C-alpha positions as CSV (number, residue, x, y, z in Angstrom):
1,Q,97.2,105.5,109.8
2,V,100.9,104.9,109.9
3,Q,103.4,107.2,108.5
4,L,107.1,106.2,107.6
5,V,109.8,108.5,107.0
6,E,113.0,107.2,105.6
7,S,116.4,108.7,105.6
8,G,119.9,108.1,105.1
9,G,120.1,107.1,101.2
10,G,122.7,108.8,99.0
11,L,125.6,108.1,96.6
12,V,128.3,106.0,97.6
13,Q,131.3,104.1,96.0
14,A,131.4,100.4,95.5
15,G,132.6,98.8,98.7
16,G,131.4,101.5,100.9
17,S,128.8,101.6,103.6
18,L,125.5,103.3,104.0
19,R,122.9,103.4,106.9
20,L,119.3,103.7,106.3
21,S,116.5,104.8,109.0
22,C,112.8,104.8,108.9
23,A,110.8,106.3,111.7
24,A,107.2,104.9,112.2
25,S,104.5,107.2,113.6
26,G,100.7,106.9,114.1
27,S,98.6,103.7,114.9
28,I,101.6,101.5,115.8
29,G,100.5,97.9,116.9
30,S,102.3,96.0,119.5
31,I,102.9,93.0,117.2
32,N,104.4,94.0,113.9
33,A,107.2,93.8,111.5
34,M,109.4,96.4,109.8
35,G,111.4,96.0,106.9
36,W,113.3,97.3,104.0
37,Y,112.4,96.6,100.2
38,R,114.2,98.0,97.0
39,Q,113.2,98.5,93.6
40,A,115.9,99.1,90.8
41,P,114.9,100.6,87.4
42,G,113.0,98.2,85.3
43,K,112.9,95.9,88.1
44,Q,110.0,94.4,90.4
45,R,110.2,95.6,94.3
46,E,112.0,92.9,96.2
47,L,112.5,92.2,99.9
48,V,115.8,93.1,101.5
49,A,115.5,92.3,105.3
50,T,112.6,92.3,107.8
51,I,112.5,92.3,111.5
52,T,109.7,91.7,113.7
53,S,108.8,93.5,117.1
54,T,110.3,90.5,118.8
55,Y,113.6,91.0,116.9
56,I,113.3,88.0,114.6
57,T,115.2,88.7,111.4
58,H,114.9,87.7,107.7
59,Y,117.2,88.6,104.8
60,A,117.3,87.9,101.2
61,D,120.2,86.0,99.8
62,S,121.8,89.2,98.1
63,A,121.8,90.8,101.7
64,K,123.1,88.0,103.8
65,G,126.5,88.9,105.2
66,R,126.5,92.4,104.0
67,F,123.5,94.1,105.4
68,T,122.2,94.2,108.9
69,I,118.8,95.1,110.0
70,S,117.9,96.2,113.5
71,R,115.4,98.3,115.3
72,D,114.6,100.6,118.4
73,N,110.8,99.6,119.4
74,A,110.8,102.6,121.7
75,K,111.2,104.9,118.9
76,N,109.5,102.7,116.5
77,T,112.5,103.1,114.2
78,V,114.0,100.6,111.9
79,F,117.5,100.6,110.6
80,L,119.4,99.2,107.7
81,Q,123.3,99.0,107.7
82,M,124.7,98.2,104.4
83,Y,128.4,97.1,104.0
84,T,130.3,96.2,101.0
85,L,127.8,97.9,98.8
86,K,127.8,96.9,95.1
87,P,126.6,98.8,91.9
88,E,123.8,96.1,91.8
89,D,122.5,97.3,95.2
90,T,121.5,100.6,93.4
91,A,117.8,101.2,93.9
92,V,115.0,103.0,95.6
93,Y,114.8,101.4,99.1
94,Y,111.5,101.5,100.7
95,C,110.6,101.1,104.4
96,N,107.7,98.9,105.0
97,Y,105.6,98.2,108.1
98,L,103.3,95.4,108.7
99,D,100.8,95.2,111.4
100,Y,100.1,91.8,112.3
101,S,96.6,92.6,113.6
102,D,95.0,93.4,110.4
103,G,97.7,92.3,107.7
104,Y,97.8,95.7,106.3
105,N,101.1,97.2,104.9
106,W,102.4,100.6,104.9
107,W,105.1,102.1,102.7
108,G,107.5,104.9,103.1
109,Q,108.2,107.4,100.2
110,G,111.4,105.6,99.4
111,T,115.2,106.8,99.6
112,Q,117.5,106.5,96.7
113,V,120.8,104.6,97.1
114,T,123.2,104.8,94.1
115,V,126.4,102.7,94.2
116,S,129.1,104.1,91.8
117,S,131.7,101.4,90.2
């Protein structure tokens, strides 16, 4: 079992910044990936960014150049720093944990990000 607790969402004006955090606890494997996905109303959940336990990162095109993913392995925490936010970034952002040993995905409860124009 892995528990993920997200924080940092909220309401921000277009052009502003937000930082999301996600702390993982429970059966944390040494080789894993953590990341962020988002789901806007009426749309499918989509990848934002991921980072492996060896700090390899991957970004969706929409996030490149504006968002930065990082992690603190000692605290099993992943961060998403978002800059130059746009109204189309409005969504529920979900933290994800992927354990490479069994391929199982765990999800956080989600945190709302709303960007006003």
